[in-house]
N, C-alpha and C positions, 0 to 999 in steps of 0.2 A: 504493500500500500504506500509506504513512504517513498520507495523507489519510483513508483509510478507518478506520485505527486511531484517529486523532484524533476523527473523527466518532463512533465507537463509544464512546470514553471520555467525550466531552463530553455525550453524550445520556443517560447513565445517571442522573445526579442529577435529571433532569427526569421520568423515567418514573413515579416514585411521588409526585411533588409535585403538590398541588392548587393551589399558589400560582401567581399570574401572575408570570412572570419578565420584568422590564423592563430593557433595556440603555440606558444613557446614554453617549454618546460624549464624550470630553473629551481631545482630543489635545494641549492645551496649557493654560496657566494661565487664559487668557481663557475657553476653553470650559468649564473646570471652574467658574469663577465664575458662568457663565450657567446651568449645569445643577445645581449643588449644591442650590440652593433647592428644585428639583423633587425631587431625591433625598431630601432631609430630610423632605419632606411625605409622599412615597410610603412611606418607611420606617416611618411610624407605623401604616400599614394592614397588619394581619397577613395579609391576603389577597394581598399583593404582596411580591415579593422584588426590590428594585432592585439593579442592578449598574453598575459603571463599567468602561469600556474606555478605557485611556489611550493607545491608538494603537500603531502599529508602524512605526518606533520612536516613543516619546512625545517630543513637541517641547517639553519643559519645561526650564527651568533646573534643574539637579540639586538644588540646595538648596531650590528651591520645591516640587518634587515630593516631596522627603523631608519637608518641613514639612506638606504636605497630608496625606500618609499618616500622619504622627505625630499631627497635630491632629484630623483628621476620621475617620480609620480607615475609609475607605469600602470596601465590599465590591467587589472588582475581579476581572477575569478577563482573561487575555491575548487579544489579537486573534486569534492563531493558533488558539485554541480557539473563541472567541466566534463567529467567522465561520461555523462549522459548526452552531451550535445553532439550534433552532427557537424563537426568542424570541416571546413573546406580543406584545411591542411593542418597537420600537427608536426612541429619540428622538435626532434629529440636530440639534445646534446649528449644524453647518456641513456642507456636502457632504463626504462622507468615503468610506472604503472600503466596498464593497458587502457586504451580508449576504444570507442566503438569501432567495430570491424570495418564499417563502411567509410571511415575517414581516410583520406590520403595521408601518407606519412613519409617524412624524409628524416633520415638519421644524419645529422650534421656533425656528429662527434663532439668531443670536448677536448680537443687538442690533437697534437700529432701522435700517431700511433707508434708506441715504442716496440711492439712485438713481443712483450712479456706474456707468458702464458701461465695459466693456473690449472694444474692437473691436466696438462696437455691441451687446454682449450684457450684460444685467444678470445678475450671478452667481446671484441667488436664483431667477430665473425663466428661466434659460437651459438650455443643453444639459446642464449638470452635474446638473440635477434629473431627468434622463431616463436610462433604462437603454439597453442596446445595441440594443434593439428600438424605441427612441424613445418608450417608454411612460413616463409620469410615475411616478417611484419611490414617491411618498408617498401615503398614504391621506388625509392632511390636511396643510395648511401653515398655521401659526399666524401671524397678522399683528397688529401693534400697534394699527392704526387703521382706521376706515372709509375714510379718505382713501386709504390704501394699497390697500384692497380695491377702490376705484373705479379706481385706476390699473391694477391687475391686470386688472379686467374690460375696461378700454379697450385695454390694450396686449398682454395675454397671455390672451385669452379662454378658451383650453383649460385654463389653470390655475385659472380663476375658480371652478369647482365645488369645488375643493379648499380654498379659503380659509376660515378661521374667524377672526374678529376677537376677540382675547382681551385686549388691553392689554399691559402689560409688567411683569413681576415686578421687574426692576431699576429701572424708573421708580418703582414703588411704594416700593421700599426707599430710593431717593434722596430722595423727598419726605418720607419718615418721618424721615430723618436731619437735615433742615434745622435743627431747633432745637438740634442739638449742634455747630453751627459753631464756636463759641468754644472748646469743649472739644477738638474736633479740632485746631484751630490750635495750642493749647497743647501737646497731645500730640505734635505734629509739631516742636515747638521753634520755632514761628513767633510773631511778635509780634502778638497779638490786637488791638493798638491801631492797626495799619497796615491799609491796603487790600492785598488779595492779588491778584496777577496769576497766572493759570494758563495755561500753554501746553500744548495737547493736539494731538498729531499722529498721523496714520496712518503707513503705510510705503509704499514704492514711489518710483520716480524723480520723481513729480509731487508728493510730499508736502512739507509744511513742513520736516520733519526732514531730508530728504535734499537739498532745494534751498537752504534757508536755515539749517539747523541749526548749522553752524560759525559763521556770522555772528552768529546769535542768542546762542550761548554766549559770544562775545566781548563782548556787550552786557549780559550778566547783572549784572556788578558795577555798572554804571551804574544799572540798574533797581533794584538793591538799596539804593540810596541813599534811595529813597522807598517802595518796595513790598516785601512778601513776594513770592517767586517760587516757583511750583510747576511742575515739568516732568513731563509724561507723554508718552512716545513709545512707539509700538507696539513690542512685544517683538521683532518681526521686524527692527527696525532694529539690534538687537544681534547679529544673525547676519551673518557676512561675506558669505554667499551673497546675502542680500537687500539689504545695504548695504555694498558692497565699497569704497566711497571714504571712509567715515567710521567711525572707531573711537569709538563712543559711550562706551564704558567709560573710555577714556583722556580724552575730552573732559570727562566728568563728574568724574573724579578731579582734573582741573586746576581745577575750579570748585567747590570745597568752601568755602562761605561761610555765615555766619550768615544766617538767614531765607531760605535756599534749600533746597528739598526736592525730591528726585527720586523719583517713584513707583517702588516695587519691582516692581510687576506691573500689567498692565492691569486685572486684577480689582479692585485697590485703587483705581483711578482714579475709579470711580463715586463712592466716598465722598469723594475729594478735590475733586470738583466742588462740593460743598457749601461748601468753604472759599473758593472763588474769588469775588471781587467783579466780575471781568471775565475773559473767556476769549479768548485768542488761539488760533486754531484753523484747521484745514483741513477736508477732507471726511471726517474721522473721524466715526463714529456717536456718539462721546462728545459732539460739539457739539449733536446733536439732543436728547440727554438734558438738556443744559444749558439749552435753551430753556424747559424746564418750570420752571426756577427763576426765570424772568422777570428776568434780569440782562443787562448789556451784553455784546456780542460783537464782537471784531475778527476778520474772516474773511480768510484768505489765499486769494486767487483765482488759481489757476494756469490760464491760458488753454488749456493742453493737456488738461485734465481734461474728459471727456465725460459728460453726464448725459442720462438719459431725460427726455422732456417731463413736466413736473410734479414732478420729483424733489424730495424734501424738502429737500435741501441748497440747491436754488435758492430754495425758500421761506425758508430760514434767511438766505440772503444779502440778501433784501429787508429783513430786520430788523437786519442787522449793518452795521458800518462796514467796508467792504471795502478791502483793500490788495493790491498786487502785489509789494511788497518791504518790507524793514524798515530802510531807511536812517534813517528818522525814527520808530523804534518808540516812543520816549517820547511824541512828539506824537500818534502814532496811538492810543496807549492813552488819552491825554487826550481825543481826538476821540471814541473809543468811549464814554467816560463822558458827554461833553457832548451827543452826538447820540442818546443812548439814547431810543428811543421804545417805551414799555411796551405800547402798543396793537399795534404791529407785531409785537413779540415774542410777545404773547399770541395774535395771529392765526396765527402760524406754529406755536406750541406746540399749538394746537387741532387741527392736522393730524397731529401726531406720535403721539399716544397717546390712546386712548379708555379708558373704564372705570377712571379713577384710583382706586387703593385696592382694586380688585376683581379684579385680574388672576388671582390664584390661583383664585378662584371660577370664572372662565372657563376657565382651564387645566384645572382638575379636571374640569369638565363634558366637555371634549373628550377628555381622556385616558381617563376612566372609561367614556365611551360607546364608545370604541374597544376597550377591554378587556371590554366587556359586563358591567360591574359597577355596582352602586349606588354613588353617590358616597360617599366616606368621611365627609364632613361631614354627611351625612344619616342616618348610621347611629347 
């Protein structure tokens, strides 16, 4: 009875509307950062009404969600209602709760695909992208590079017809911000005359944050004698469920020093990459974006992490100084600078992202084709 009532209420605003209603899922700060550039552009087209769904429940830090709603004022709808609507298009940045089967769906991803697998399954092209009848959920899956397209054709042939190579909106924004490096450093309160080390980690038991995080934080004061230090750890590390053995908030509060900056959200971390002269990282997709800057990388290689053949993170490791621990982190950073090979980094970067500077043009083409509309840029 309640379900039928919700469906009836939710359908009424759609009956007289000639606009295309497009839903973007954004269950946390990271997903909002990946989808808001799409929302902004679609909102300019009077033929389209874009909406956000923040999930149920939304996995945001309360202050971050409040700031998003205050600053951006996005049009939003609760999942409990959105799930019953007949959307013209649903854009998924990450596999999420299902919507009505009749809705057109595009998987836009939530970053560059590292190729890490879990129990032999790659998240983007595994069972999560299928419905209960084992059918692929999406009408299209957007990929950043031809290299990824080739990996899909080789390893997941049934997904291959769904792939569209579009480049990366975040990669384009990152490259556009490079000239502002000095301004960013000063705004962060960092010394623009120093070299900057950035540490970027994903989450999970095999990540840098959870295997070496406590040890690294004890070494920050030593690194600060010579460098600026920026820390970016995936927001899941701040949740007890995902990181039961480390209280990251307490660790950070104990390490408040000059020239040390901690990212407030993963959405901010893309901009922070432009500040780094060298990146210490693990299999987070942030490391793949960093390749595009053509700068040195120190990669923490955990032997327990599994990758699919040809994974982009394996390509990154060929261009990085790899480590298995941080007992000599200062020396490893020096080695990262000393052994930097620009040609190897460039070769890896070429596999990460195609169509630099043209990603929205490609996104627009695929989205508008799915909506059966003339592209807004051509009107």
